[in-house]
C-alpha positions in Angstrom: 0.1 0.1 0.0 1.4 3.4 -1.2 3.1 5.2 2.1 1.4 8.3 1.3 -1.9 6.7 1.8 -0.8 4.9 5.0 0.4 8.0 6.5 -3.0 9.8 5.7 -4.7 6.9 7.0 -2.5 7.8 10.5 -3.1 11.5 10.4 -7.2 11.0 9.8 -7.2 9.0 13.1 -5.1 11.7 14.9 -7.6 14.1 13.4 -10.1 12.2 15.2 -8.7 11.7 18.4 -7.4 15.8 18.8 -11.0 16.5 17.8 -12.3 14.8 20.9 -9.7 16.2 22.7 -10.4 19.4 21.7 -14.0 19.1 22.1 -13.7 18.1 25.6 -11.2 20.7 26.4 -13.6 23.3 25.0 -16.6 22.4 27.0 -14.3 22.0 30.3 -12.9 25.7 29.8 -16.6 26.8 29.1 -17.6 25.3 32.6 -14.5 26.0 34.3 -14.0 22.4 35.3 -12.9 19.2 33.9 -16.2 17.6 31.7 -16.4 14.4 30.3 -18.9 14.9 27.3 -20.4 11.8 25.2 -18.8 13.0 22.1 -15.4 12.4 23.7 -16.4 8.7 23.7 -18.0 8.7 20.2 -15.5 10.1 18.3 -13.0 7.7 20.3 -14.5 4.4 19.0 -14.3 5.8 15.4 -10.6 7.3 16.0 -9.9 3.3 17.5 -10.6 1.6 14.1 -8.8 4.3 12.1 -5.7 4.3 14.3 -5.6 0.2 14.7 -5.8 -0.1 10.7 -2.8 2.2 10.7 -0.8 0.4 12.7 -1.3 -2.7 11.3 -0.2 -1.3 8.0 3.0 0.7 9.6 3.7 -2.7 11.0 3.9 -1.0 14.7 3.3 -3.2 17.8 3.2 -0.5 20.1 -0.1 1.4 18.1 -1.9 -2.1 17.8 -1.3 -3.1 21.4 -2.6 0.4 22.5 -5.7 0.1 20.3 -6.7 -3.2 21.3 -6.3 -2.2 24.9 -9.0 0.7 24.8 -11.3 -0.2 22.2 -13.7 -1.9 24.7 -13.4 1.1 27.1 -14.8 3.2 24.7 -17.8 1.1 24.4 -18.4 1.0 28.1 -17.9 4.3 29.1 -20.3 5.1 26.2 -22.7 2.5 28.1 -22.0 4.2 31.5 -23.0 7.4 29.9 -26.1 5.5 28.7 -25.4 6.6 25.1 -24.6 3.3 23.9 -28.5 2.1 23.4 -29.2 5.4 21.5 -26.9 4.4 18.5 -28.0 2.6 15.6 -28.5 -1.5 16.3 -26.3 -2.0 12.9 -23.5 0.2 13.9 -23.5 -1.4 17.7 -23.4 -5.0 16.2 -20.4 -3.5 13.5 -18.6 -2.0 16.8 -18.5 -5.6 18.3 -17.5 -7.6 14.9 -14.9 -4.9 14.3 -11.9 -6.6 16.8 -13.0 -9.8 15.6 -12.0 -9.0 11.8 -8.4 -7.2 12.8 -7.4 -10.5 14.9 -8.5 -12.4 12.0 -6.4 -10.2 9.8 -2.9 -10.2 12.4 -3.7 -14.0 12.4 -4.5 -15.3 9.2 -3.3 -12.5 6.6 -0.7 -13.0 4.4 0.8 -9.5 4.8 0.7 -7.0 7.8 0.3 -10.0 9.9 1.4 -10.4 13.6 4.4 -12.4 12.7 5.5 -9.3 10.4 4.8 -6.3 12.8 7.0 -8.3 16.0 9.5 -9.0 13.1 9.6 -5.7 12.0 13.2 -4.8 11.5 12.8 -1.0 11.2 12.3 -1.2 15.0 15.4 -2.1 17.4 13.9 -4.1 20.3 15.2 -1.2 22.7 13.0 1.2 20.5 10.4 -1.5 20.8 10.2 -2.0 24.6 10.2 1.7 25.0 7.5 2.6 22.6 5.1 -0.4 23.8 6.1 0.5 27.6 5.2 4.2 26.5 1.8 2.6 24.7 0.9 0.6 28.0 1.3 3.8 30.0 -0.7 5.7 27.9 -3.7 3.6 27.5 -3.4 2.5 31.0 -4.9 5.6 31.3 -8.2 4.8 30.1 -8.4 1.5 32.0 -7.9 3.3 35.4 -10.7 5.5 34.0 -12.9 2.8 33.4 -12.3 1.2 37.0 -12.6 4.2 38.5 -16.2 5.3 36.8 -17.4 1.6 37.4 -16.7 2.6 41.1 -18.5 5.5 40.9 -21.1 3.7 38.1 -21.0 7.0 36.2 -18.3 7.6 33.2 -15.7 10.7 34.6 -12.5 11.7 34.1 -10.4 11.7 37.1 -7.3 13.8 37.6 -4.9 10.5 37.4 -6.1 10.1 33.6 -4.6 13.1 33.3 -1.3 12.6 34.7 -1.4 9.3 33.5 -1.7 11.2 29.9 1.1 13.4 30.7 3.5 10.4 31.2 2.5 8.4 28.2 2.4 10.9 26.2 6.0 12.1 27.1 7.3 8.6 26.4 5.7 8.4 23.0 6.4 11.7 21.9 10.4 10.6 22.2 9.2 7.2 20.5 8.2 9.3 17.2 11.3 11.0 17.0 13.6 8.2 17.1 10.7 5.6 15.3 10.4 8.9 12.5 6.9 8.5 12.6 5.0 12.3 12.0 1.7 11.2 12.7 2.6 10.4 16.3 5.0 13.1 16.8 2.1 15.6 15.9 -0.5 13.9 18.1 1.6 14.1 21.2 3.1 17.3 20.6 -0.6 19.2 20.4 -2.2 16.6 23.3 0.5 17.5 25.8 -0.7 20.9 26.1 -4.6 20.1 27.1 -3.6 17.1 28.9 -1.3 19.6 31.6 -4.3 22.5 31.2 -7.1 19.7 32.5 -4.6 19.1 35.7 -4.8 23.0 35.8 -8.5 23.3 35.5 -8.9 20.1 38.2 -6.6 22.2 40.8 -8.9 25.8 40.0 -6.6 27.1 38.0 -9.3 29.9 36.0 -10.7 28.8 32.6 -8.5 30.7 29.9 -12.0 31.1 28.2 -13.3 32.8 31.4 -10.7 35.9 30.6 -11.9 36.7 27.4 -14.3 40.0 27.3 -14.8 40.1 23.2 -18.7 40.1 23.0 -18.5 38.1 19.6 -16.2 35.6 21.2 -18.5 35.7 24.2 -21.6 34.7 22.1 -19.6 31.9 20.2 -18.3 30.0 23.2 -22.0 30.9 25.3 -20.2 33.0 27.6 -22.7 35.3 29.0 -21.6 39.4 28.8 -22.3 41.9 31.6 -24.9 43.9 30.2 -25.1 47.7 31.5 -28.8 48.8 32.4 -29.3 52.5 32.1 -31.8 54.4 33.9 -35.0 55.8 32.6 
């Protein structure tokens, strides 16, 4: 498959992941606290399918491992937010069948299979271990978030989620440099700001949007403006 098409697929996946993060951050800035919107998990599920395809075509074990870990956690969060049943039954069935299709590809495929991914000579053993460790830490944030949410009986994004995101993202940022992967590099250079910003919001750091006092911008973000009332 053409290398540019593979990178295009990867950038599309990262665009989806970045869009979910922007949506979550924007709503959090509006509220002045960390918000966990349904759209975050809807986009995550779609992005995971695209990213898993990219990981297999790129012969990148770290990416494939990470997406398999978090896929069903995305679905579970939609269930916890009572949003899963509102999705078309056909899409729900396809969502559950998709991982089976990917496993079949990895085990039975003649190319880009699990043997080729693990034996990829472009990735040294040390780099493979570093990238896999970074991916495990980065995706463990969703395992932690899932366990926390199950305990709360609600889908939430706790402070630990953002700390784990920051550590894992830093590791994958370094991995992307040595792997010469522009997709992963772009994703984690942009994501780090929002992970740290959510930590600051959690600890009461004033919302960036709350400092904006431009009427047009205020209307776009839904921020109430101060209206002066005159006397008759």
